[in-house]
N, C-alpha and C positions, 0 to 999 in steps of 0.2 A: 504493500499500499504506499502510495507517495507521501512524503512527509509534508505536512500543513504547516506553512508559514503565513503569519499575519504581518503586514506592513502598515504601520501607523504613522501618519504624517500630518503636521499642519499646513503642508503645501504640497499640491498635487494638480496636475493639469485637468481643468473642469471640461475641456473639449480639446479635439485634435489641435496641434499647433501652439497650444497655450504654454507659455514659457515656464509658468509657476510650478516648481517642484518636479521640472523634466528629467532629473536625476534620480528621482524617486520611481518615476515610472519606468525609467530604463533599468533600474534595479529589479522591479516586479518583473518586466518582461524576460530578463536575464535568467530569473529564478525559474520562471514558467518554463523558458527552453531548456533548463537543466532538468526538469522533471517533478519539479515541486509543485504542489497545489497552492496557489497564492491567492490570498485576499487582502485587499487594500482598504484601509478605513480613512477617510479623509473628510475635509470641510466642504460643504457646496449646498446647492438645492438638492434637498433630499430625493435621492434615486439611486438606483443600482444599474451597474452596466458592465458587459463583459461575462467571459466565462472562466477563463485562465490567463491572466490574472482578473479576478472578479472585483470590482471596485463598489465599494458601499459609501456613497456621500452622505453626510449626515449634517443637518442644519446647524448653523454656528452663528447666526445672527449677523453676520457681515464683520465678524471679529478677525477673520483671517483673509488674506488675499494681498496683492499689490497695493501700497508698496512694502507691506510687512506687519506683523502683528503689533509691535511696539508702536509704529507710526498710526497705526488705524486706531489703537487705544488712546493715544495722545490726541487724536482728532475727535473722538467720541468716546469718552470712558465708559459710558453704559453699555458699549460693546463687550465689556467684560462679563455681562450676564450671559451674552451669546456663547463666549468662550466656555464657561463654567456648564452651559447646556450642552455643548459639544463634548467636553471631556466626559460628562455623564453618560451622555448617548453612546459614546464610543466604548467605554467600559460594558455598557450593555450589550451592546452588538458584538463585542469580542466573546462574552459568555454564551450569547445565543448562537453565533455561528462557530464556535469552538468545538471540542477543545483543539488546539493548537500545539504543535511541536516547537514552534521557535515564534517569538514576537520580536520584530524589530521596528523600533521607536526613532523616527527621523526628528532630530531636533531635541536637545537635552531639555529644553524649557519650551512649551509647556508639556511636551508629550511624554517625555520620559519621566520628568517630576513636574507638577504632582501628578499627571495624568495615569502613568502605568505603575508608579511605585506602591507596593503592598497590594497589588491586585491579585485576587486569587487566580491563578493561572495553572493550576494541576501541574501536568510535566513540562509545560512551555518554558523554554529558556528566554530570558529578556536580554536584547542586545540593544543599547542606545547609542545612535549616531550623533556625534558632535560636530557640527559643521563650521562653528567660527562665532558668529554674532551671538549664539545661546550662550557659550562658553564666556564671551566677553561681558555679556550681561551679567552672569552669575558673578563673575571676578569683580565687580563694582561692590559687591555685599560680602566679604570673605567669611563673616560669621555664618550667614546663610548659607554660603556654599559649602562650608565644612558640615553643615547638617544635611544639606541635600546628598552631597556625596557620601555621606555617612549611611543615609537610608538607602541608597542605590546599592551601596557595599553590601548592608544587611540582607537586602532583596536578592542577591546574588547576581546582579546586573552586570554585564560585560559593556565596556564603553569602547566604542569603534571611532577613533578620531580621525578627521580628515587630514591632519597634518601631525608630525611629530611636535611641533612647537605647541599645540594644543593639548597633546598628551602630557606634555612637562607642566604646562599651566595647570591641568585639572590634578595632576599628581601634587604639584605644591599647594593648591587650594585645598585639597583633601589630606594635608598633612602627611603625605606618603601612601600612596595606595598601592595595594598587591599587583605585582607585575603582570599576573595573569588576568588582571581586571582591565587592562588597557591593551589596545592595538592600534595600528594606524594603516588607513586604507582611505584613498580619494575616492569619492562616489563616482560611479561609472558615468561616461558620457558616449553620446552617438552624433557624430558630425557627418554621417555616410550620405545624407541628402543634401549636403551643401554645395553651391556651386564653385566652379574654378574662380579666380580672380577676374579673368576676362569676362566670364559668362555674368558674374555678380555686376561688375561696373556697366556691361551691356544693358541688363535688366534695370539698373537704377539710373542710366543715363549719366554716367559719371565718365568723363573724359580720361584718356590713358595719361594725359599729361598733369592731370590734378593730382596734388598730394593731399591724402586723405588720412586724417586722424579719427579714431572712433572712440567713444567712450560708451561702455554698456554698463548701467547700474541704476539701482532704485534712487531715486533723487530726494535722499534723506541727509541731514547733517552728517552721519556717520560715515557715508561713502565718499565724503570730500571731494564731489565733482568740481566744485568751484576751485579747487587747487589744481586739479588736472588741467582744467580750462585756461586758468592763469598761466601755466607753464606753456600750453599749447600757442597760445596768443602771442608768446615772445618768438615764435618761428614765423619767419617772412613766408607769405603765399601757402600758408598751410590750412587747408579747409577742414573744419572740424564739425563732426556730427555726434549728437547724444542721443543714444538710445535708452528709453526708460521714462518713468514717471514718477511723481511723488510731490510731497509738499513743498520741496524745495524749487519746483520747476518757474514759477513766475518770478521768484527772485534771481535765479540764474539766467533766465531769458532778457531780463532787464539789466542783468551785470555784464552779459556777454552777448549783444546784438547781432555781432557777426557770425555766432555759432548757430546751427541747425539743430533744433530739437524735435525728433520725429515721434516722440511719445512710447509708450508702451506697445510693441509690436508682438505679432506670433512669432514662436520660436524661429521657423523657417526664414522669415524676413530678417530677423535679428542676425542669423548665420549669413545671410546675404551681406548684410552691411560690414559684418566682420570680415568675410572674404574678401570685400572689396577694398578694405583698408591697407594703407601703407604701414600703418602702426596701430595698435590698440593701446589706450592710455587707462592707467589705474592709479588713483591716489588713495584708495581705502586702505587702512591698517588694521582692519577686523577680520580679514579673510582667513579661512583654513586652507582650503585648497580651491582658489577662485574658479569658478565655472567659466567664464568669459576668457579668462587668461588661458586657461587649458584648451578651450575651443579654438582661440586664436592661433595658438602653437601647432594644435593639431591640423589646422590648415595652412599652416606655413606663414602665419602673418606675424611679423615682429611685434614684441610687447616692451613698453617703458612702464615699470611700476615702482611704487614705494615698497619698502620692505614689509612684508606680511606672510604669515604662515611659514611655509617651507620654501618660499620662493628664491632666497639667497641660495639655498642648497641646490636647487632645481637649475639656477642659472650657471653654476660651476660645470655643468655637462651640456648648456644650451647657449651658444654664443648670440642668439636673437632674442633672448630674454634678458633686458638689461634693467637691473634692480638698483635703484638709487636711494638716497636718504637713509 
């Protein structure tokens, strides 16, 4: 009988091409292709889709989605009620559709904790995937972090970190975690449908002579998009395009009138912009294994980034990944 795996995530594509949680969808597809029976529990309009993986969307009252949980709660604090509703519905759905052999929780906060800690789960092993922003948020509150990690340790949870830097951070916050509790593995990506540079430029109407820099990010303060654009504006005749949306957009548009803001796009269009670029820029220091950077390098696009996650180590083996600052 096939091993049953539950993937639980606060971010997951609501429809084909949706960029939200595309790495979670890719993991679900890979597990299914390896013979596992996969169920996914995610926020969205209540419905069920697919067979394997089978996706259960549970109502969250608009708490989750672009540009991220924290930004959406800042905008409308009452969305916290929707988050609580989703967490309760998710636990009930796991009990209803279980038992599972393994539960994989994407994002330490709020899915790993408080969502799944101390959940009665029978034989199921709990694995929490830590991406970056979740660990950084926890690090702001060291005493809380120690209690959270202690609870996960007592629950027998395994923490799969997107970078070794995040693993070191959690080990420090937890006061020294057992070695077997931590592992490092970047989330899977798939760029197989992306066009070549020439195809992308033709589809976007970009001349071959145009020097193009692209920024792909949620437009929230933590992503430091303004810093990336300020640096780009120092380069003569460099055309800059920002893919993404969020509460910082209007301020950034006013500050950088010469930059093109194309908004939040379906993932195939985002990959098209990345493929067309001469360089991808990133100024965020919060990342674990930045998806946009890994996508750019998979497509042969050079990257200039501030130091984050394991980028400095990656750059040692990649001459087109330039890590500064």
